[in-house]
N, C-alpha and C positions, 0 to 999 in steps of 0.2 A: 312538537315533540318530537326531540331527536330522534336521529335514527341509530338501527345496533351499531357500537362500535364493530370494527373492524376486525376480520378475523385475524390473530395473529400469523405472521410469518411461519412458513416451515422453517425449521430449524438446518435445514441441510440446505435450504435456498438463503438464509441467513447469512450463513457462512461463506457461499459464494459470492455473495455480494460483499462481504465483508474483503473479502481475497481479492476480491476485482477494483475493489477501492482504494485498496493496499498498495499491490501490482501496479496500480496509474499511478500513484505516489510516486514510490521507486523507480519508476521510469520516466517522469518527469525531472525529476531529482538527478536524471542522470547513472542511476544502480541498475542497468540493463540486466546483469548477471541475476542478481537479487529478485527482478520483478518476474525473468524467464522463470525466475527456479517455485518459486511461489505458482507462479499458474500451471508448472510444468505436474507441479504437487497435486492437484487438485486429480478429482476422481473422474473414472471417464465420463460417466452420465452430467458433469460439471464441463469436462474440457469441450463435448459437443454441445455447447451454448454457443450462440453468434456472440455475443457480446463479449466473451470470452476469447473466441477467436479473431475475434477481428482487434483487440487488445494486443494479443498475440502476436499479431501480425505486423502491427505499428511497431511492436520491442524488435520483431527479427529485422523491418526495415528499418529500425537506425541500426543497429549494426550491421549493416551491408548486405541480408542475407534476403535477396530478393526471392530466390527461389522460393523457400518455404514459406516469407511473409504473400508471397499469390497462392500458394498452396492452402493457405489458413481461410485467406480473404476469399480463396473459392469455394471453400467449404462454407464459409459463413452465407456466402449469397447461396448455395443450394439449403440452406438449413431454413434463412430467412429470406425469399427473392420478394426484389427490390430496395435490398439494404445498399444505402446510399455510401457509407464511409467503406464498402466491401468495394463497391465498382468502382470508387473516386482511387481507391488504392491501387487494383490491377490496371486502371488506365495509366494510375503514374507510372508504375511499372515498366508497362509496354513503351513508354515515352522514355522511360531513363534507359531503356532495353533498344531502341531504336538511336540514341543520343551516342551510346558506349558504339554499338556497330557504326555510325556514320561520321563519326565527329572526329573526323581526320586523322585516323589512326591508321586505316588502311590507305597507300599509296606514298607510305613513308619509308624512309629506309631502316627499319627496324626489325630487329630478332625477333624470333617467333617468344622466346622466352618474355623479353622487354613488352613488345605488344601486348602479352598477359595479362602481365601486371598494370599497365595504364588501363587497358580497359576494367580491368578491377576497382582499380582508385578510382576512376572517373566513374562507374558506376554508383561505389560506396560514396565519395562526394555529391554526386546528385540526387542517391537518396536520403541523404539529412538535408539537403537544402531544399528537396522536394515534396516529404515527406511532414516536414518539421509542424506544417501549420494542421496536421490531423489531428493534432494531440489536444481534443475535447471531449470533457467529460461525454456528452451528448451522441457524438461518433459524427456529429454531421458540419459542415464544414459551415466557416462564419465569414461574412462579409468584411473586411477590416473596416472600410469606409462607413458601413454601417454602425459599427461598436462606439458605444459614448465614450466621450475622453474622459479622462480621471481627474477626479476632481480633486485638490487638497486638503488634507485632515481638517477640523478647526484647528484656531491655534490655541484653543484651552483644552484638548485632546490630548493627554499622554501617549506619544508613540509607544507601536505597540513592543519595538526594536528594545526601549528602554526598560518597560517593565519585566522582559526576560531579562534584559541585561542585570536588572537587580536583587535576582533570583541567587543564592549561590545551594547549591543543591547536593553539592562533594559533601560526599563524606564516607566511613565505614562501610563498605556492604555497597554502597550503590554507585554506580556508573553514568557519565550522564555524557550525551552527546547533544552538543549545540550544533541547528537547522536554520536557514532560514525562517523564521515566521514560528518556529518552537524547539520547544526543548524533551528531546528524547532520555528515558529514564529505564536501563534495567538495572538487576540487582544481582550480581556476585553467587549468592545461594538462592535456595528454592524457600520459598514465603513460608511455606507449606508442608506439616510433616507429614502427613496422606490426607487423598479426599482433598475436602476445603474448611479442613484444619489451620489456623497458623500456627507455625512454629511461637517460640517464646522472642527468640529471636529476629523472624520476620516483623511481626506485630511490633516490636520495639522499633527495627530500622523506619517499619512506616508512620510509625508515632512521629521520631525525630524527621521526618521528612514532614509531615504533615506541620509539625511547627515552624519550617523554614520557607513553604509555604505561603504561611497566616501571613503576614505582613502583606501581601498582595492577591489574601484571596477572593474578594468582590473583584477582583478585575482580570481572573484566570479561569480558563474553561481546559476539562482534563479529562482524555481518551482513556480507557482501560481496557485494556486489551490483555484476554486469560491464555495461559497456554498450557500445554499437555504434552505429554509427553507422545510418540506414534504407538504405545501398546494399549490394544483394546479394552476397556475398564469387563470390569470382571461379569457377569451374569448373576441376574438375581440381587447384582450389589446397589449399595443408593443411589448410583448413577445410571442412567437409560446409555450413554454415551460421552465419547470426550467433548463433545459440542455444550452438550447440560456441564458437566462438569468445568468445564474452563469457564462458561456462563459465570456458575457461581462464584469462581473463584474471586471472578472480575467483582461482584456486585460486592463478595467480602472486603476487598481491598478496598473499593470505591465509598464504603460504609466506614470504614477507618479514616481514610483519608478527609472524610464527609468529619467529622467529629473532629478530629485533630487541627484540621487548616479552616473549619468553620467555612468552606467553600458550598452553598445549595448546592442539592441534588440534580436542580437542572440546570447545572452546570459541566455535570458529569455524561461521559455517555459510557456505556457497557460494552462490550462484545467478545467474540472468540475468535483463534483462528484453530483449536483444538492441539492436533497434533500435527499441522500445517506449519512452515518456517519458523521453528522454534529458536530461542535467545540461543541456544549452547549444542552443539552436533546431540545428535539422537543417541549415542552408545552408552555404555556403561557409568561410563562416570559422568554423562551430562543428564541422565533421566530426571534426578534428582532437583539439579538445578534447574530446570525447567516445569518444576509443581511451583509456577510464579507468573508475575503479568509484566508487562512494558505498560510503560504511560506515554502520552505523549500531551505535552502541557502546551500549550499558546494561551493569547492575551481572548479574553472574551468578545461574542465577535467577529474573531475572526475567521473563522470557517462558516 
């Protein structure tokens, strides 16, 4: 007899995990400002999490902000004694500082101003070189020699890039950004009238998009990320929180695309960032546009 199903992940924890995953991908792609903005937007209780602090430290280090990186790693180590990535990051920062202090700058006939600039440049350069190999999902170091050799795809396999290149998704109301291994889709206008009710135009845009996805539907996976504005939901309303509202919006869009694109439900993932990192500025003009989702389309098996 099988055991009881695992308890569902609390909504707040789910949001934090989704935010961490997205911030990690942004940082890996070099979009450090966006990664930092997403992490800085987490609630205080989530910001004091060792995994969040570790990722913030890595972002700071890649920007050359070693003092801030060291502070985040120190806090992560205090929260999680024995945190290997935090200890390793602090050790490397200490080494960077030592090299910057004794790397031949002293003793040269430099002006104080030039010496400071040279030291700052050296610190930044060494931070990139020495901390680059910390970008691992689990925060642990890996011996490159122990990594398995990459294998070439089978000759009969259709390259992922060819599948994505064959997609023509641009159209009225749809914005497409092609990235390595995926296509990101945003929408010019909010898809929902209110709550999780699609507008007539929003449903039409999604049906058109699904029709364009259909020829390659058996080879695609689609991540649907629901968005809301930052305003709290009304007490006693239909939805308990923006997390719930964003999740329901993503689920509604999944069902429309599942039908129109004929992509199996198992090829979709549904998540939400609620009001964090909305596609548009969360001001008076952007609030309605953020009643929407974003899509990340990749080939089956690529994730």
